[in-house]
Residue, then its C-alpha position, 0 to 999 in steps of 0.5 A: x880200101x882195105x888192104x885185103x881188098x886191094x891185094x884181092x883186086x891185085x890178083x884177079x887184074x894178074x889172073x886176068x893178064x896171065x889168062x890173056x896171054x896164055x889165049x893170045x898164045x894158044x891163038x897165035x899157036x893155031x893160025x900157024x896154018x890157013x887150017x888153024x886160021x879158019x877154025x880160029x876166026x870162026x870160034x872169035x865169030x861164034x864167041x868161044x875164044x879159045 
């Protein structure tokens, strides 16, 4: 693998990490209330992850 391709893959990995953290924080904020928890779990079951 050349340096350019390796850099692109590293940037993609970093982007996935950032997106995962944002989605996790959205989930944590959503489940602070009972209603938020219900909505968050329904979204997960439906495949709509925030």
